[in-house]
N, C-alpha and C positions, 0 to 999 in steps of 0.2 A: 165826309170825315166823320160827321157826328153819328153815323150809322155804326162806323168802326169803333168809336169811342164807346156807344152803347152797348155793342157786342163784348167788348173788353170788359166794361163793368161788370155785365151779366157773368161773365166767365169768373171774374175775381169773385163775386157774390156765391156763385156755385162753388168755388174752391173753399170759400171762408164756411160753406155749409158743409162741405165734407170734412173739415178739421172740427166742426161743431159736433158732428156724429160720433166722434171718438168717445168710447164709453168713460175714458178717464177724466176727460175734459167735463163731460156731463155730469159726471160725479160731483164736481165741485158745486153744481147747482141742484143736485138731488141728493137724498141721503144714503142712496146705495147703488152700485153699479148695475145697470139693466142686465138681468139674466144671470146673474152670479150671487153667490151667497153672501149675506151680510159681512162687511168687514173685510172681505178678500183682500188680500195683497197681491198686486200684479206681478207675475214673475219679471225680473228685471231685464229680460231679453224681449220683453214683448211691447215696450214703450215706443211709441211713434214720435214724441218729441219731448223735450224738457219740461215745458209746464205741466204735462201729467205727473211728475213727481210730486207737484204740491199736495194732491189729494192724498197720495200715499202717506205723506208726512204727517197730514191731520189726523189719519188712522193711527200712526204710530206714537202720538203725543198727547199730552194732556191738552185742554183747551187753553189754558194759560201760557204753555210753551210753545203752542202752534203760532198763538198769536204775535209772538215775537219775530217769527219769521214768515209770517203769511203776506201775500199782497205785494204793492210795490207800484209806484205810479210809472207808468210806461205811455202816457198820451204822446209826449214828443216824439218817441221811437215809433209809435203806429203812424205817425203823419208822414213818414218817410217811405218812399216806394223805391224799387229798383227800375233802372234803365237798362234792359238786355242788350247784350251786343253778341253777335254770331261771328263766324268766319275768323276766329282767334284760336290758335293752336296753344291748347293749355295742357299739353301733356307733360310738360315741365312744371307743374303747379307747384309752387313752394311756399309754405305758410311761415317759414322760420323768420326770425329777426335775431339781432344782437341789443339788448338794453343794458346800459350801464357796464358794457363790456362782458356781459353774461349771455352766452347763447340759449336761445329759447326756441321750442319746437314751434309754437303758435303764438299770436298775440293776445292770448286769453291767460290772466293769472287767476288764481284763487285768492279773493279778497280777505281780510281779516274778520274775525268774529270771536268774542269771548264767550267763555262759559260753555262750551260745546258739549260738555258732559251732561249738561241738562237736557240735550236732544239725542244722545247714543251714550251707552256705556262707555266705550271706547274714545269718545270725544276728540280732541285735536289730534291724537295719534292716528285714528282711523281717516281723519281728514288728510294728514300727511301721507300715510301709505298710498291713499286714493288717488291724491294729486301726483305723487312720484309716478304711479303705474301709468297715469294718463300722461306723463312727459310734460307736465306743466310746472310752474313755479308757485310756491304758496307764499303768502303774506300772513305771518302769524301774529295774533294780537297779544299784547303785553298780558292782559287780564285773562289768562287762559288757565286750564286745570292740567296742564303737562308743561314741565320744564323744558326751556327753549333748547336745551342740549339734546334732549330726546327727540323732540319735534324735528329739528335738523338732520339729526342723525336717519330719520325715517323721510325726510324729504330734503335731500342736499340742495344747497343752493337757494334756501328759504331766505325770504324777507323777514324782519321783525318791526312790528309797528308799535308806536308808544303815544301817549296822551300827554299834553302839558302838566307839568308839575310845578306847585309854588316854589318848591326846592329844586332849583335848576341844578345846583351841585348833585343832588342824589339821583335826578334824572340822567345827568351826563355820565354818573358811574354806572347806571344801569344799561344805558347805550353801549358803553365800552366794554361791559360784561357780555353783551349780547354778540358783540362784534368777535370778540374772543372765542365766543361759543360757536361762531360759523355764519353769522348773519351775513349775506350778500349785500344787502341794502337796509338801510335805516328808514322807515316812514313815520313822521310824525303827523298825527291827525290834529288838526286845529279846532279850536272851538270848544272842545270838552276839557275836563279838567282832572287832576289827581292831586289830592293833598290841599286844595284850596276849600274856602268856606262853601258849605252846603249850597248849592243852586247858583253859585258865583263862578263861572267859567274863569279859567286861568288865561289871561291874554298876552302874548309875547310880542315885544317889539322886534324889529330886524337886527338889533345888536344881540339879542339873547338866541336868536335863531342862528345866527352865524357862529355865536359860541356853541351851540349844540351841532353845528354842521363840521366845526373843527373836531369836536369830541367824539364824532363818529369814525373818521378816518376811512369809510367807505362812502359811497354815493349815498347823499342825503336827500328824502323826497318830503315835500309837504303835499299833505292831503286835506281837501277842504277849501281849495281855490276855486272861486266862482266870479272872479273879476279880473279882466285883461290886464289891468294896471299891476295888479299883485302878481301875476304870473310873469310879467316883464320885470318887475323889481325882483322876482326869485332869480331870474336869468342873470340881472346885473350882479346880485349878490353870490353868485356861485352855487346856487342850489341846484342839485343834478337835475331835477324833474320835480313835475307837480301832478298831482291827481285832482282832475276837475270832479268834485263831489260836494253834495250839500249835506253830507253825514257829518253830524259834529257841530254843524252851524245852528243847530236848533229846528230847522226844518219847517219853517212859520209857514202857515196856511199861504198859499198864494206864492210860494217861493218857486224861482225857476228851476226846471230839471237841467241837470248837469249837461245832457246832450244838447239842450237848446242854447246855452252861452257858450258851448265849445267852439263854434266856428269863429267867434269873434275873439276868445283867447289865443286860438291857433294863428288868426291874422296879426294879432297884437306881437306873439313872441317869434313869428316868423322863422320857425325853426332852430331858435337859440338854444332849446332845451326839450326834451321828450315831454308829450303830454299823455298822461293816462286818463282815463275816466272810469266812473263806476255810475250805478244807478239804473235799476230796471231791466237788465240785461237779461233774456230769456232764451234767445235763440242766436245761433252763429251768425244769421244774417244781421243781428243787431250790432255786433262787432265791425262787420263790413261797413256799416252806416257810420259808426263812430270814426273809422279810420279815414272814410271818405270826407268826413268833417274835419279832419286834422289830427285826430288821436294816433298815438303810436301803438297803444295796447288798450285793453279793458281789464277790469277788474270785476270779476262775477262772485256772488256770494250767496244771497237767497237760495237760489237753485241747488248749489252745492250743499246747502244745509239741508234742503229737501231730500237730497239723496243720502245723505249722511243719517237722518233721523230714521228713515225707512229701511235703508240696506246697508248702513255702515260704510267700510273702505270701499266696497263694491259699487254703492250707489254713488259716492263720489267720484270713483274713475268714470262711471257710465255717464253721468252727467256732463263731465268734461270733454270726454270723448264725442258725445253726441255734439255739443258746440263746436268742436274742432270739426268733425265730419261736415255739420251744416254750413260753416264758414267755407270749408273748400268747395262744397257745392256752389254756394251762391257766388264765390269768385268765379267760377267756371261760367256762371250764368251771365255775369257781367263783362267776361272776357279779360279779367285780371289775372294774370300767370304768376304773379307775386304781390306781396304786400306793397311795394314801391309802385306798383301799376295801378292801384286804387286810386280812382280821381273822384274829384267833386261831381263830374257829369255823369258818374255811375248812378246816382240817386237823384230823387226829386223829391223837396220838401214842401209838402202842401200845408197851406194856411189852415186847414181844419179837416 
């Protein structure tokens, strides 16, 4: 048995070596691509995987703009591996789901990001166009450079994300305006602020959250949940769903990654409401891991912004479609014909 494990480990190391030999990935550690002219932009059809887009974004942006979307913590995701399963007929492979009554092509949503005009001249409208072309759902940030009405026209079915405001009445009015403009779901990111004193986040109690839930009149989702008790309370309070995320919570050093706390939250809510998750997703297989741990779907943000910065709407579409394709391939690998068939025993979580 030890010989088999040793051979498997050697094979995995060999595969990792092949990935590391990718010229785009090497470029993240070297100033120029090997054998290419300085600053060359890789043709969009030549990418082998999504992480390669990060280097192209770096080449397209100022250092300050690039730092905003660079990196991301993936340590928890990288400790998870797949358990392959053969002899399963996957010809009827299906990635689709229905979330809050909204049909979706795959469990991959484009997460909210503000001020996208700093990354590409077409900003949010390019992201909307690319997301729609990839048949995905877009979550738009309130702090964006494009009117929501134009964004939702380019990406029908889009959600709208807000931050807490010390003026709850004003926030309720903005939520209602977004719904009237076509928002299918309202997402409130906890832990940040608008209208409060500088550096002092606005914290809402459950009574205010229920008030905003009622103002929405469409599914109301809380983003920034990292505790099982909070997710369970959200279910009791009639919140439509939660996003397991540490964005907006301050992201203190040593804070747990969302995917690391996801299993405990999923166990606590026991299917009472859908669980979404974000943080570090770079491959379609990452989404499969999250679903196996209890998520309904995943929000992907930074990689989409890499594609936007380097290639505009076409880059956004390419990134999302690559993630969808990788998810499909990995579902076949573990023998899951649809999302409901993805189980906890399809993965193994390693301690280190």
